[in-house]
N, C-alpha and C positions, 0 to 999 in steps of 0.2 A: 353571208356564207359567197365565196367565190366559185361559179358553176364549173365543172370541166366542160361540159357539152360542145365543146371546138375538138376534142379528141373523139373522132367519129365510131361508132361501134363498128360500121365496116369495115375499118383498116385492123382492129382487131379478128373480126372472122376471118380474114384473111392471110392471118397467118398459120405455118406450116402447125398441126400435131393431129393426136388421136380425138375421139370425141371427147373421151374425160377431159385432156387440157382444153380443149374448147369450151367446154364447158365451163371449167376453174376460168378461164379469161372472162365468160362472162357473168359470173357472178362478181368476179373482183369490179369489173366496170360499173355493175349495178351497183355497189357499194359505194364507188366513189365518185358516182354522180349523183345518188341520193345524201350523202356528205358534203362533196362540196371540197374545193380546195380551203386548208387551214389559213387560220390568220392569227394576227399578234395580238387576238385576243384568248387563244389557246396557251396554254400555261408551257408546251414544251417549244411554241414558236415566238415565244416571249425574248425578245431583245433582236429577231431575225427582221429580216429585211422583206419576208413573204408577200406582203403586201403588194410589194412593188412589180409581183410577178406576172405578165399576160401570158396565158399558156395560148389566149388565141392565136399567138404568133408563130408559133410551131405546128410542126406537121409530123406525126411518127413516120418513124423511117420503115419500109417493106423492104422485104427479101429483095424484090423485084425493080426497086426502086430504081430510078432513073440518073445514075448517079455516076462522075468521071470512073475511067476504068480502074479497078486495081492493078496495077502492074507487077504485084510483090515487092515492091522495096517498102524501105521503112525510113522513117522520119529521122534526122539526125538526134533527136533526144531518144529515141527507140535504140537506135544505133549504139549510143555510148553506155547505155544499159548492157545490151547483145553483150559487146566488150567486157565490160566490167563483171559481168556472172561467170565468162567463159565458158566450161563444162555445164549444160543444163540435160536435164530430162525429157525437156522438149519444148517446142515453143508454141505458141496457141497466137492468133490472131483476130481482133474481135475488133470490125469495122462498123461505127454507126449502129452500134450494138448486136449486132451481128456477127454470126461465128464468120471468119471469112479461109483461115487456113488451120492446120493442124498438123505440124509433123513431130512425131514424136521419136524418141530414140529408141534402138531395137533393142537396148537392157531396160527400157521400162517397160518396155510393148512385152517384152518376156518374161517380166517379172509381177504382170498385170495390170500396168497401170493403164485406166480408158480414161478418155475424153471424149463425150458425146451429146449429144441434143437430149436433151429430157423429151420431146415430143416422138423419139424414136422407143418410148418405152410403151405399149399394149396398154398395160396398165400401171397404176400408181401405187401400186400397192408393196411393193418390195422399196420406194423412194426413201430417200433417208427424212427422218421423221422432220428435220429442218427446209425442206424441200417444200411443206406445205404451206400455203400461203396465208401469212396475218391478216387479223382482220382488224378493224377500228384503226385502219393508219390509210392513210388517202394515200398517199405516196407509194406505200409499197403496193397496196389495190393498183395502181396504175402499172406499175411495173410487170404485176403478174397479169394484167389483162393485155398491155403487148411487147411481154416479151416473149424471147426464144431461147429459155434457161441453157447454160453449157453444164454440163455435169462432170467433175472430176473425181474418180473412184480410185482407192489404191486397197486390196483386198486384205483380208483379216492378216495378218500376223509378217505383211510385208513392209521393207523399208527400202524406202526411195530415196537416196541419198544424195545427189545434183538437185537441184530446185528447179522446178516446172515453171516457166515463162510465160505470164498471159500480157498480151501487147494491146491496149486498147488503146483505139486510134478512132476520133471524132475530126468529118473533113465536109458536113453536109451542111449548108449554109439553111438557117431558119428550123432546122430538123430536132423535134424532141426524140431521145434515145435510151433504151432501155435496156442495158445491158444486165444479166443476171445470170451471176456466175456461183455452182453448189462447190463446194469442196466436200468429200465424204470420206474420212480415213478407218475402214475397219478398225475392229481390234486387232491391239498391238502392234496397229501398222506406224509406219512415220512417213511426212511426207511435208516438203518445203514449197510454198509456190510465191513466185513477187509478180504483183501486178502493177503494169506501168504505163500510165494514162495518159494521153495527149491529146494534143489537137491541133489543126491547124487555125489559121486565124478567121475563125466565120462567129458567125453569133447562132450561139445552140442550147438547147436545156436538154441535160445529162440528168437520167433518173435511173442508177444504180443500185441492184441490189446485189449483197455478198452473201453467202449462208454458211458457215464451219458446224458441220458434223461432227464433232471427233469423237469417235466409240473407245469404250472401256479400255485403257491401258496403253490408248492411242497419242501417240504426238504428232500436231500440227502446229506449223509453223507459216506466218502469213503476212505479206509486208505488201502495202501500198504506195507508191509514190504517184502521185498527184500534178501534174505540171500542164494545167489546162488554159489557152488560151485567155486572154482580158476580157473577152466578152460571151465566155462560157457561163452558164448559172448548172453547178451542183448539187442536187437535192439525192445524198446517198443513203443508205443502210444496211450497217453490216449486224447479222446476227450469228451470233455463238450456241452453242451446246456443248458443255463439256462432263463425259460421261466418269466412269469410277475409276479413280487413280491415272487419267488421262492427264494431259498437258496441251493447252495453248499459248502461243508464242503472236501477239498480235502489234503488229505494228503500221502507224499510218503518219505518211510524209506527207503537208498541201502544202503547195507554193504558189499555187496557180488558181485562174477563175478569177470571176468579177464576184457573185457572193458561191461560197461552196460551204456545203453543209451536209457533214458526216455524222449519222448516229451510228452507235459501237454501240450492242445490247450484249452482253454475256449472261447464260445461263448455268450455274454450277450445278450441274444435276446430279451427278454420281460423287458417292464417298470418296472423300481425297483427292478431288480434282483439284487441277490448276490453272491461273489463267497470269499472264503477264499483259498488260497492256501499255501500248506507249504509243506517244505523237510527240512530232513537232510540226512546229504551222509560221509561217511568217507571211504577214498581210503590211504589204504596203499600199502606196495610191490613197482609192478609195476601196480599196478590196475586203470582202469582209470574210474571216474562218471562221467557222459555226458547226464546235463539238458536242454533241449532247450524249452522254452514255450512262447506262446502269450494269452494274455488277448484281445479279443476284441470285443471292443462295439461297438452296434448298438441301441437298446434299449432306450429310455429315463431316466433319473436318476439311472444309473447302477453304482456298488459299486465291484470293486476288490480290495483286497490285498494279494500282494503275499510276503512269506519272504522264501528263501532257504537260508541253512547255511551248509557249510560243511567243514572238515577236510584232511588236506594230510597228509602225514607223508611214508617213505622211498624214493623210487623214482616215487612216484605215480603223478597222474596228473586229476586234474580238471577241469571239463568244464561247463560253465553254459553261455550263450545267451539267452536271453530275449525281449518282446518287448510287449509293451502297444499299440496297437490301436486304435483310438477313431475316428469312420467311420462319416460323414453327419449324422446331426436328432441323433446323440447321445449326447441331450444336457444333462448338468446337469451331468454330468461322476465324478466320482470318483475315480482312479486308482492310486495305488503304486505298486513296483516293489522294494525289496530288497533282494541283495547277498550279503552275507557275508565268508569269510573262514579264517581259520588259520592254517597258513603253520608250521608245527611241526620240517621239516627236511630240510637242505640247497640244496635236491636234488630234492624236491616237487615242482609241479609249478603249478599253476592256470590260468586258461584264462576267464574270466570275465567277458561278454560286455552287458551292459542295454540299450535300445533302448526305443524310444518314438515316435510316428508317430499321429497326427492330424491333421486328413483330413477335411479341410474347415469347422471347428467345432468350434466356439470361446465360446458358452455359458458353462463354466465348470466350476464342484465344486473346484476340486483338482488333479490333475495329476505329477507325480514324480518318481523318480528313483535313485537308490543308490547300489553303489558296491565299497567291501573295501577285501583285502587282506595282511595277512599279517601274523606274528610271534603271539605270545602268546604277550597277555598287561603286558609288563614291570613294569607298578604302580599297577595292581593284583599282579601281581606276587610279588613285593618288601611286598607291604603291609602283604603280607599270611607271605613271610619268616620272617620279622620285628615280628610277635607273635609267633613265634617259628617253625610254619609248613616248614618240610623237603621242601626243592626243587622241590623234584620228586613229592612228594604228593602236593606240590602247584601247577605244571603244571597239573595235575589230576584234580584238583579242577575247576582249571580256564577252560580247555576246556569243562569240563562237565559241567559247568554256562553256558559257551557260548551256547551250545546248550539246555538249559534247556526252554528257554523261546518258544522257536519252539515246543519242544514236549509236553510243557501243551498245545499247543493249535490243537494237533491231537484231532481228532473226538470221541474216542474211551479212556476215563479216566480209564479204567479197565486193557487198555492193557499200560500206559504211564510206568511204573516200570519195567514191560519187555523190553520193549522200551530202556530205562536210560540204562538197566543192559550190554543189548547187545553194546552199543556204550561204557561203560566202560567197558568190557573185549576185544574189541577190542582196546581203548588204553590202556591198563595194557601191551599189547602185542608190544605196540611201545614206551613207557615211562616206559622201569622197573624199 
């Protein structure tokens, strides 16, 4: 067991918030300290590099930390995203895990969109169910202990058409940052959120948690694009809950980081709920991208469709383990899980483990999983070469085409061209 003692309880107690939130932080830190950091002996951390992490190197960032002044400017990566999206419902800037700026459009404010700190609530009785802390997960407990969650709410029946843009930026050397974003879509509401995560050239540990609470009849679209620096570790957790006849579209694009892990859980709670889950990841050099997913079906006639695609080059490593779980009473479930990887060098490797667990429920529509990893399809390569396309150009076209169907399913059409270009730029580095 790896201790979490270097994270000082006094730092947690110094954070803003009412008594109920301070108590929640103290309880979470006590659980994390008792459990210790996970190891590769834990099944959900199998194949990971968690044993390499020395948490003593990092210090949680406090709101009053002595950091370089924030002049309000955006990084080049963030500026590209802003330019590609155009009209937005607002821009939220989170710097080193803390809310730094929030600018909402007048129309979004008039419609009732709100963005605020969880600690501004005098009690937790009206908070979304998902905003309550998960237990039994040290990473989530550490986030709960050191985060100042940002809550995005859309009232019942309100449709917010332009996307809300959340820009995450890390520029503190040897910092541990704990951003937490809670998206609460009220009944029959609609909301689109784009989160772009980037960093300066710093060594840092990022432990983000995103909670997606999709009420009955609501539609929530969420896209996160991660372009962290090559010295940043990420231990992320995304948890969603989908209500009756509600819809969640979630997309993850992971290109940066040294070791970047994302756990993606979705609970299909209400009858007729639907979830569309996609991811694109590209690992090169000695990078590791690590995805763990859970499609947890409880409601009747619920549907989930997951498609994660990755590429590995150099000495990189990609990990995917996924589980579809159909619980008793989830009659009429339709659930699919697909993970495919293209291996671009002989020293790159992939571990892919899909699973299906049907618990005492035989009335299913369709359930299945598939996994495949291998080099570029030689038939596709031969087809292009036979028509005069140079070999390296042909490889590039095949890999971009491999990703294209998943990129086309990302929930923000205006951002797809920029995401394709980001993948192409990384591909150009490994296939000269």
